[in-house]
C-alpha positions as CSV (number, residue, x, y, z in Angstrom):
1,M,73.2,71.1,53.6
2,A,75.8,73.4,53.2
3,R,76.6,72.7,49.6
4,T,72.9,73.9,48.9
5,T,73.1,77.9,51.0
6,T,76.6,78.1,49.3
7,S,75.3,77.0,46.1
8,D,72.2,79.6,46.7
9,A,74.8,82.2,47.8
10,R,76.9,82.2,44.6
11,R,74.1,82.0,42.7
12,Q,72.2,85.1,44.0
13,D,75.6,87.3,43.9
14,T,76.2,86.3,40.3
15,R,72.6,87.8,39.7
16,E,73.0,91.4,41.4
17,K,76.9,91.7,39.5
18,I,74.9,90.7,36.4
19,E,72.4,93.1,37.4
20,L,74.2,95.8,38.6
21,G,76.6,95.7,35.0
22,G,73.0,96.1,33.2
23,L,73.2,99.7,35.2
24,I,76.6,100.4,33.1
25,V,74.2,99.5,29.8
26,K,71.4,101.5,30.7
27,A,73.2,104.3,31.6
28,G,74.9,104.3,28.1
29,L,78.2,103.7,29.6
30,R,78.7,100.8,28.0
31,Y,82.2,101.4,26.2
32,E,83.8,103.4,28.8
33,K,87.2,102.5,30.2
34,R,87.0,100.3,33.6
35,A,89.5,102.5,34.9
36,L,86.7,105.4,34.8
37,L,83.9,103.3,35.7
38,L,85.2,103.1,38.7
39,G,87.0,106.1,39.4
40,A,83.6,107.5,39.0
41,L,81.7,105.3,41.5
42,I,84.6,106.0,44.1
43,E,84.2,110.0,44.0
44,L,80.3,109.3,44.3
45,R,80.8,107.1,46.9
46,Q,83.0,109.9,48.6
47,R,80.4,112.7,47.5
48,L,77.6,110.8,48.9
49,K,78.6,110.5,52.7
50,A,79.0,114.6,52.4
51,D,75.9,115.4,50.5
52,E,71.8,114.0,51.3
53,A,71.0,116.5,48.6
54,E,73.3,115.2,46.0
55,R,71.8,111.8,47.2
56,A,68.5,112.5,46.6
57,R,68.9,114.8,43.4
58,L,70.8,112.0,42.1
59,M,67.9,109.4,42.8
60,A,66.0,111.3,41.6
61,I,67.0,111.2,38.2
62,G,67.5,107.4,38.6
63,A,63.8,106.6,39.4
64,E,63.0,108.5,35.9
65,A,65.0,106.8,34.0
66,F,63.7,103.3,36.0
67,G,59.9,104.9,35.2
68,N,59.2,105.5,38.8
69,S,60.3,107.0,41.8
70,D,60.5,103.7,44.2
71,E,63.9,102.3,43.1
């Protein structure tokens, strides 16, 4: 039974990574260097910890890109 659980977890992890990669493509950043993308994401994480208004602003931009306000 543990194999099924492990297999399901791996499948879910793979799906999540593919979806996150899709966000990079949707944002128009497909051809940027990986180091730049990682640096931008690390900086974003730091900003979001310190600034709730920035979080709300970026959430609105992303929701608009998705076509709704629930994402």
